[in-house]
C-alpha positions as CSV (number, residue, x, y, z in Angstrom):
1,M,70.8,64.3,121.3
2,D,68.1,65.9,119.5
3,I,67.3,69.4,119.4
4,P,63.8,70.9,118.8
5,L,63.7,72.7,115.4
6,E,60.7,74.3,113.5
7,F,61.0,72.3,110.1
8,D,58.5,71.9,107.3
9,P,59.7,69.6,104.4
10,K,56.6,70.8,102.3
11,S,57.3,74.5,102.6
12,E,58.3,76.5,99.6
13,Q,61.3,77.7,101.5
14,P,64.5,76.1,100.6
15,L,65.4,73.5,103.3
16,Y,69.0,75.3,104.1
17,R,67.0,78.3,104.8
18,Q,64.6,76.8,107.2
19,L,67.4,74.9,108.9
20,Y,69.3,78.1,109.4
21,D,66.4,80.2,110.4
22,S,65.5,77.6,112.9
23,V,68.9,76.9,114.5
24,R,69.6,80.7,114.7
25,A,66.2,81.7,116.3
26,G,66.8,79.0,118.9
27,I,70.2,80.5,119.8
28,L,68.6,84.1,120.0
29,D,65.6,83.4,122.0
30,G,67.7,81.2,124.6
31,R,66.4,77.8,123.7
32,F,69.9,76.7,122.6
33,N,72.2,78.0,125.6
34,A,75.8,79.1,125.3
35,G,78.0,76.1,125.2
36,L,75.6,73.9,124.1
37,R,76.8,70.9,121.8
38,L,74.9,70.6,118.8
39,P,74.1,67.0,117.1
40,A,76.7,65.9,114.6
41,S,75.7,66.9,111.0
42,R,75.0,63.4,110.1
43,A,72.8,62.9,113.3
44,L,70.8,66.2,112.7
45,A,70.4,65.5,109.1
46,R,68.9,62.0,109.8
47,S,66.7,63.3,112.6
48,V,65.1,66.2,110.4
49,G,65.2,64.1,107.2
50,V,67.6,66.3,105.0
51,S,71.0,65.8,103.5
52,R,74.2,66.0,105.4
53,I,75.3,68.6,102.9
54,T,72.3,70.8,103.9
55,V,73.2,70.5,107.5
56,T,76.9,71.2,107.0
57,E,76.2,74.1,104.9
58,C,73.8,75.6,107.6
59,Y,76.5,74.9,110.4
60,E,79.5,76.6,108.4
61,R,77.3,79.7,107.8
62,L,76.5,80.0,111.6
63,I,80.0,79.5,112.4
64,A,81.1,82.1,109.9
65,E,78.5,84.5,111.2
66,G,79.8,83.8,114.9
67,Y,76.8,81.8,116.3
68,L,78.6,78.6,116.6
69,E,82.2,77.4,117.1
70,A,83.7,74.2,115.9
71,R,86.1,72.7,118.4
72,R,88.7,70.2,116.9
73,G,87.8,66.6,118.1
74,S,84.8,67.7,120.0
75,G,82.0,69.0,117.8
76,T,79.9,72.1,117.1
77,F,78.9,74.2,119.9
78,V,76.8,77.4,120.7
79,R,79.4,80.2,121.2
80,A,79.2,82.0,124.6
81,R,79.5,85.3,123.1
82,L,77.2,85.9,120.2
83,P,77.3,88.5,117.3
84,E,74.6,90.4,119.4
85,L,76.7,90.2,122.4
86,S,80.0,91.0,120.7
87,P,82.2,94.1,121.2
88,F,80.3,95.3,117.9
89,A,76.9,94.3,118.8
90,L,76.1,94.4,122.4
91,R,73.1,94.2,124.5
92,K,72.7,93.4,128.2
93,P,72.6,89.5,128.8
94,D,69.4,89.9,131.0
95,E,67.7,92.3,128.5
96,P,65.1,90.5,126.5
97,L,65.2,90.4,122.7
98,D,62.7,92.8,121.1
99,R,59.6,90.7,120.2
100,E,57.7,93.4,118.5
101,L,58.9,92.4,115.1
102,G,58.5,88.6,115.7
103,D,55.8,88.4,113.1
104,L,57.8,90.2,110.5
105,S,60.8,87.8,110.8
106,P,59.3,85.4,107.9
107,R,59.1,88.3,105.8
108,L,62.7,89.3,105.9
109,S,65.0,88.6,103.2
110,R,68.2,86.6,103.6
111,Y,70.2,89.6,103.7
112,G,67.3,91.1,106.2
113,T,67.8,87.9,108.4
114,A,71.6,88.3,108.6
115,V,71.9,91.7,109.6
116,N,68.7,91.7,112.1
117,V,70.7,92.0,115.1
118,S,70.7,94.5,118.1
119,L,73.4,96.8,118.2
120,H,75.4,97.9,121.3
121,R,74.3,100.5,123.7
122,P,76.9,103.5,124.4
123,T,79.9,102.5,126.3
124,P,80.2,104.1,129.9
125,P,82.2,107.5,129.5
126,D,85.0,106.3,131.7
127,T,85.7,103.1,129.7
128,L,88.7,103.1,127.7
129,R,88.2,101.9,124.1
130,L,91.3,99.8,122.8
131,D,88.6,98.3,120.2
132,R,88.3,101.8,118.3
133,H,90.6,102.1,115.4
134,G,90.4,105.7,114.8
135,P,93.3,108.3,114.8
136,D,94.0,111.0,117.4
137,V,91.4,113.6,115.9
138,S,92.8,116.2,118.4
139,Q,96.1,116.4,116.3
140,F,94.2,117.1,113.0
141,P,95.1,120.4,111.5
142,R,91.5,121.9,111.7
143,T,92.8,125.5,111.1
144,V,94.2,124.4,107.5
145,W,91.0,122.5,107.0
146,A,88.8,125.3,108.1
147,K,90.5,127.6,105.7
148,L,90.3,125.2,102.7
149,L,86.5,124.7,103.4
150,A,85.9,128.4,103.9
151,R,87.4,129.3,100.4
152,R,85.4,126.7,98.8
153,L,82.0,127.6,100.5
154,Q,82.9,131.4,99.8
155,G,83.7,130.6,96.1
156,S,81.4,131.1,93.2
157,D,81.0,127.3,92.5
158,R,77.5,126.6,93.5
159,S,77.5,123.0,92.0
160,L,79.2,121.9,94.9
161,L,76.1,122.3,96.9
162,N,74.1,120.2,94.3
163,Y,73.7,116.5,93.2
164,A,76.9,115.5,91.6
165,Q,77.1,115.1,87.9
166,D,79.9,112.5,87.9
167,F,78.9,109.6,90.1
168,R,82.5,108.5,90.0
169,G,83.7,111.2,92.5
170,S,85.3,114.5,92.0
171,P,87.7,114.7,89.1
172,N,89.8,116.6,91.0
173,L,90.1,114.5,93.9
174,R,90.6,111.5,91.6
175,N,93.5,113.2,89.9
176,Q,95.2,113.9,93.0
177,L,94.5,110.4,94.5
178,A,96.2,109.0,91.4
179,L,99.3,111.1,92.0
180,Y,99.5,110.3,95.7
181,L,98.8,106.6,95.3
182,A,101.4,106.3,92.6
183,Q,104.1,108.0,95.0
184,A,103.0,106.6,98.3
185,R,102.0,103.2,97.5
186,A,103.2,102.4,94.0
187,V,99.7,101.9,92.8
188,I,99.6,102.1,88.9
189,C,96.3,103.5,87.7
190,D,94.8,106.5,85.9
191,P,91.9,108.8,87.5
192,D,89.2,106.8,85.6
193,Q,90.1,103.6,87.4
194,I,89.2,105.4,90.9
195,L,85.8,105.4,92.4
196,I,85.1,107.7,95.5
197,V,83.1,105.6,98.2
198,S,82.2,106.3,101.8
199,G,85.2,104.6,103.3
200,S,86.7,101.0,102.8
201,Q,83.7,99.3,104.5
202,Q,81.4,100.6,101.6
203,A,84.2,99.0,99.2
204,I,83.9,95.8,100.9
205,Y,80.2,95.9,100.7
206,L,80.1,96.8,97.2
207,A,82.6,94.2,96.0
208,A,80.6,91.4,98.0
209,R,77.3,92.5,96.0
210,I,78.7,92.7,92.8
211,L,81.2,89.8,92.8
212,L,79.5,87.1,95.1
213,N,76.3,85.0,94.6
214,E,74.6,83.2,97.3
215,G,76.9,80.2,98.1
216,D,80.1,81.4,96.3
217,Q,83.2,80.9,98.4
218,V,85.4,84.0,99.6
219,A,88.6,83.2,101.2
220,M,89.7,85.4,104.2
221,E,92.7,85.7,106.2
222,S,92.3,83.7,109.8
223,P,92.3,85.7,112.3
224,G,90.9,88.5,110.2
225,Y,88.7,91.4,109.9
226,Y,84.9,91.0,111.5
227,F,83.3,93.5,109.4
228,A,84.6,91.9,106.1
229,G,83.4,88.4,107.4
230,W,79.9,89.9,108.3
231,T,79.6,91.5,105.2
232,F,80.4,88.3,103.0
233,S,78.1,86.0,105.0
234,S,75.2,88.7,104.9
235,Q,75.5,88.1,101.0
236,G,75.2,84.4,101.6
237,A,78.8,83.8,100.6
238,T,80.7,80.8,102.2
239,I,83.7,81.9,104.3
240,V,86.9,79.9,103.4
241,P,89.5,80.6,106.3
242,I,93.2,80.5,105.3
243,T,95.8,80.4,108.2
244,V,98.3,83.6,108.8
245,D,101.7,83.4,110.1
246,K,104.6,85.9,110.4
247,Y,104.9,86.1,106.6
248,G,101.2,86.8,106.2
249,I,98.5,84.8,104.6
250,K,99.6,81.2,103.7
251,V,99.0,81.1,99.9
252,A,100.1,77.6,99.7
253,E,96.9,76.6,101.7
254,L,94.9,78.9,99.6
255,I,96.1,77.2,96.5
256,K,94.7,73.9,97.8
257,Q,91.1,75.2,97.8
258,K,88.8,74.8,95.1
259,N,86.2,77.2,93.6
260,V,87.2,80.2,95.6
261,R,85.8,83.3,93.6
262,M,87.5,86.0,95.6
263,V,90.1,86.4,98.7
264,Y,90.1,89.4,101.0
265,V,93.6,90.3,102.2
266,T,95.3,93.1,104.4
267,P,98.9,92.5,102.9
268,S,100.7,95.6,104.0
269,H,99.7,95.2,107.7
270,Q,97.5,92.1,108.4
271,F,94.8,92.6,110.6
272,P,94.8,91.9,113.4
273,T,98.4,90.1,113.5
274,G,100.3,93.0,112.1
275,A,102.3,90.9,109.5
276,S,103.4,92.0,106.2
277,L,102.8,89.6,103.3
278,T,106.2,88.8,101.7
279,L,107.0,89.5,98.1
280,S,107.3,85.8,97.1
281,R,103.8,85.2,98.7
282,R,102.4,88.2,96.9
283,K,103.6,87.0,93.6
284,A,102.3,83.5,94.4
285,L,98.7,85.1,95.2
286,L,98.6,87.0,92.2
287,A,99.8,84.1,90.0
288,W,96.7,82.2,91.7
289,A,94.1,84.7,91.0
290,R,95.0,84.7,87.3
291,K,95.1,81.1,87.2
292,N,91.8,80.6,88.8
293,N,90.0,83.5,87.3
294,A,89.6,84.8,90.9
295,F,89.5,88.4,92.4
296,I,91.7,89.6,95.0
297,L,90.2,92.5,97.3
298,E,93.2,94.3,98.7
299,D,92.4,96.4,101.7
300,D,95.5,98.7,102.4
301,Y,94.5,99.2,106.1
302,D,96.8,101.8,107.7
303,S,99.8,101.2,105.3
304,E,100.9,104.8,105.9
305,F,102.0,104.2,109.3
306,R,105.3,102.4,109.2
307,Y,108.0,103.2,111.7
308,R,111.3,101.7,110.8
309,E,111.1,100.7,106.9
310,R,109.1,101.4,104.0
311,P,106.3,99.0,103.0
312,L,106.2,96.6,100.1
313,P,104.3,98.0,97.1
314,A,100.7,97.3,96.9
315,L,99.7,94.3,95.2
316,Q,98.0,96.2,92.6
317,G,101.2,97.9,91.9
318,I,102.9,94.7,90.9
319,T,100.5,93.8,88.4
320,P,98.4,96.8,87.4
321,D,96.4,95.0,84.8
322,G,95.8,92.0,87.3
323,P,92.3,91.0,89.0
324,V,93.1,93.2,92.1
325,I,90.5,95.4,93.7
326,Y,92.5,98.2,95.8
327,T,90.7,100.0,98.4
328,G,91.7,102.4,101.1
329,S,90.2,105.2,103.5
330,F,90.9,108.7,104.9
331,S,89.2,107.5,108.1
332,K,92.6,106.3,109.7
333,M,94.8,109.1,108.0
334,L,92.4,112.0,108.8
335,F,89.3,111.8,110.7
336,P,86.3,109.0,110.7
337,S,83.3,111.5,110.2
338,L,84.9,112.5,106.8
339,R,83.6,109.2,105.4
340,L,85.6,109.2,102.3
341,G,87.5,106.4,100.8
342,Y,88.3,105.0,97.4
343,I,88.6,101.9,95.2
344,V,91.1,101.4,92.4
345,L,89.3,99.1,90.0
346,P,90.3,96.9,86.9
347,K,88.7,98.8,84.1
348,P,86.2,95.8,83.2
349,L,84.5,96.3,86.6
350,F,84.3,99.9,87.0
351,T,80.9,100.4,85.3
352,A,79.3,98.0,87.7
353,F,80.8,99.4,90.7
354,R,80.0,102.9,89.7
355,T,76.2,102.1,89.1
356,A,76.1,100.2,92.3
357,K,77.4,103.0,94.1
358,L,74.9,105.3,92.4
359,L,72.1,102.9,93.7
360,N,73.5,102.6,97.0
361,D,73.8,106.3,98.2
362,M,74.2,108.3,94.9
363,H,77.4,109.7,95.7
364,S,79.7,111.1,98.3
365,S,79.8,114.7,99.4
366,L,81.1,116.7,96.5
367,F,81.8,119.7,98.6
368,H,84.0,117.4,101.1
369,E,85.7,115.8,98.1
370,Q,86.9,119.0,96.7
371,V,88.1,120.2,100.2
372,L,90.0,117.1,100.5
373,A,91.4,117.4,96.8
374,D,92.7,120.9,98.1
375,F,94.1,119.4,101.1
376,L,96.3,116.8,99.0
377,A,97.3,119.3,96.5
378,G,98.5,121.7,99.1
379,G,100.7,119.0,100.5
380,H,99.1,118.9,103.8
381,L,98.4,115.2,103.9
382,E,102.1,114.2,103.7
383,S,103.0,116.7,106.5
384,H,100.0,115.7,108.7
385,L,101.1,111.9,108.0
386,R,104.8,112.6,109.3
387,R,103.7,114.0,112.7
388,M,101.3,111.2,113.3
389,R,104.0,108.6,112.2
390,T,105.9,110.0,115.1
391,L,103.2,110.3,117.7
392,Y,101.9,106.9,117.0
393,D,105.2,105.3,117.1
394,R,105.9,107.0,120.5
395,R,102.7,105.7,121.8
396,R,103.2,102.2,120.5
397,T,106.5,102.0,122.2
398,L,105.2,103.2,125.4
399,L,102.3,100.8,125.3
400,I,104.7,97.9,124.7
401,R,106.7,99.0,127.7
402,I,103.8,99.5,130.0
403,L,102.6,96.0,129.1
404,R,106.0,94.2,129.6
405,D,106.5,96.4,133.1
406,H,103.2,94.8,134.3
407,F,103.3,91.3,132.7
408,G,107.0,90.6,132.2
409,K,107.5,87.4,130.0
410,K,103.9,86.7,130.5
411,V,103.2,89.0,127.5
412,S,104.5,88.8,123.9
413,I,103.9,91.4,121.1
414,S,103.6,90.3,117.6
415,G,103.6,92.1,113.9
416,D,105.7,94.7,112.3
417,E,106.6,98.0,113.9
418,A,103.6,99.7,111.9
419,G,99.7,100.5,112.1
420,M,97.9,102.0,114.7
421,Y,97.2,98.9,116.7
422,L,99.1,95.8,118.0
423,L,98.4,92.2,119.0
424,A,99.2,91.2,122.7
425,R,99.5,87.5,123.7
426,F,99.3,86.7,127.4
427,Q,100.1,83.8,129.4
428,S,97.1,83.3,131.4
429,S,94.8,80.5,133.1
430,L,91.8,82.8,132.3
431,S,89.6,82.1,129.4
432,E,89.3,84.6,126.6
433,E,85.7,85.1,127.9
434,Q,86.6,85.7,131.4
435,A,89.5,88.0,130.5
436,W,87.4,90.1,128.5
437,D,84.5,90.4,131.0
438,R,87.1,91.3,133.7
439,A,88.7,93.9,131.7
440,Y,85.2,95.3,130.8
441,K,84.5,95.7,134.6
442,A,87.9,97.3,135.1
443,G,87.0,99.9,132.7
444,L,88.7,98.7,129.4
445,R,87.0,97.3,126.2
446,L,89.2,95.1,124.6
447,E,89.0,93.8,121.0
448,R,88.9,90.0,120.6
449,L,90.3,88.1,117.5
450,Y,87.7,87.2,114.9
451,W,88.2,83.6,113.4
452,P,86.2,83.2,110.2
453,G,86.0,79.6,110.7
454,G,84.7,79.9,114.2
455,V,87.9,77.8,115.3
456,S,90.3,79.6,117.5
457,E,93.9,78.5,116.8
458,E,95.1,79.8,120.2
459,K,97.0,77.4,122.5
460,P,95.5,76.4,125.9
461,G,96.8,78.6,128.6
462,Y,97.1,81.9,126.3
463,I,94.7,84.6,125.3
464,R,95.2,87.4,122.6
465,F,93.6,90.8,122.2
466,V,94.0,93.6,119.8
467,F,95.0,97.0,121.3
468,A,93.9,99.9,119.3
469,Y,96.3,102.7,120.9
470,A,96.4,105.5,118.4
471,A,93.5,107.8,119.7
472,L,94.8,107.2,123.5
473,S,97.0,109.9,125.4
474,E,100.2,108.7,127.2
475,K,98.3,109.2,130.3
476,E,95.4,106.9,129.2
477,L,97.7,104.2,128.1
478,Q,99.5,104.2,131.6
479,L,96.1,103.8,132.9
480,V,95.5,100.8,130.3
481,G,98.3,99.1,132.1
482,R,97.1,99.4,135.6
483,R,93.3,98.4,134.7
484,L,94.7,95.6,132.7
485,A,96.8,94.4,135.6
486,V,94.0,94.3,138.0
487,A,91.8,92.6,135.6
488,F,94.3,89.8,134.6
489,L,96.4,89.6,137.7
490,S,94.2,89.9,140.7
């Protein structure tokens, strides 16, 4: 089957870019409906007069960005839920796309095209958000924070209200972080290797900008973290999905790949399966990176919250002089609006990252950096984390019991006893699309799995969703169970 495409072989624009823009535009303006089977790469290449490699690269990028999905043995199809219609970027299905900027589209850069999407409207206030991975901010010790803040504000150091002189971040905070990370995560570094950033998402963005050129291959866990995948693909990188099992990312599968420049991993508590990467695989991953001159971007997502055992040390701590870029954030530990995180960098990379941070947003809030340093120095972080571990463990246990009470043997929970979310698998005749829509109508926003390769590995008759429970009260979790039973069982 031929599909109508706007394509000019004589244009100065690269053939790959023309083909990508044309297919993406056809999906967004409704010419290529959800579920449409696209021509095979060989057939489309012959139809438009380009190489099959050009078509394959176009399809792979659109799959990575969530516009297409590859179904084994069936072909390539337009996804039913597009990035613009995902839990992260929603508009109403009957809402027309904004045409006012249509004439500007050809003038957008490749990056501009990748991020030119309509973000979602506010969720109804009575909807329970199980896709929001924040902490319970009501439990944050605001009185302690207010006292520390007032002390800094009333002090004589007016430089805290000015531009920073050290674009690496507050020396005080970096010193405290080096001590904390050594004790809590076995990270071995000196303060001069730490760069303060505006959360782990900025760390991922900087790594993509600095280390990846268009067309470079970056490996990701599959399933994995949606915003990391979107960031990498927005830079023009090709995403290589690597399967995850109960022991974490399959390093043996990664080793078979060629020309992978970077791998993004969440080894302490894999998102979203909850698996912890075994020590043997950690060592194998480090050996692969050294042998292939590749980088490991280690996102130590919610590693502070383990409820039965201590986590394995960070990858960075196993080989301090290795090619590991280690990142973490205070958004999950404290409160998201703080917008402070950190990167621990190999020394040869530090200057590039520091300058990129400067060009991106100059520096984070020096004032809040100093307050956070005081918070760490006073032992308040450890005290707060101990309380939150107890609270989140109780909520996790309660949610599991609630799900099993309503669904019995039709639900199973995967992952370690850790973190601020869990992954639940349901035996159901519903499709993932149907289940998500029913849950939303019942007042729940669930989080679907992100498959970097565009191909779900779920078996027919089963559906899986991520449940971020940390910020929900016990009463709200009870309501989650009742609403979910109505959505899935009625």
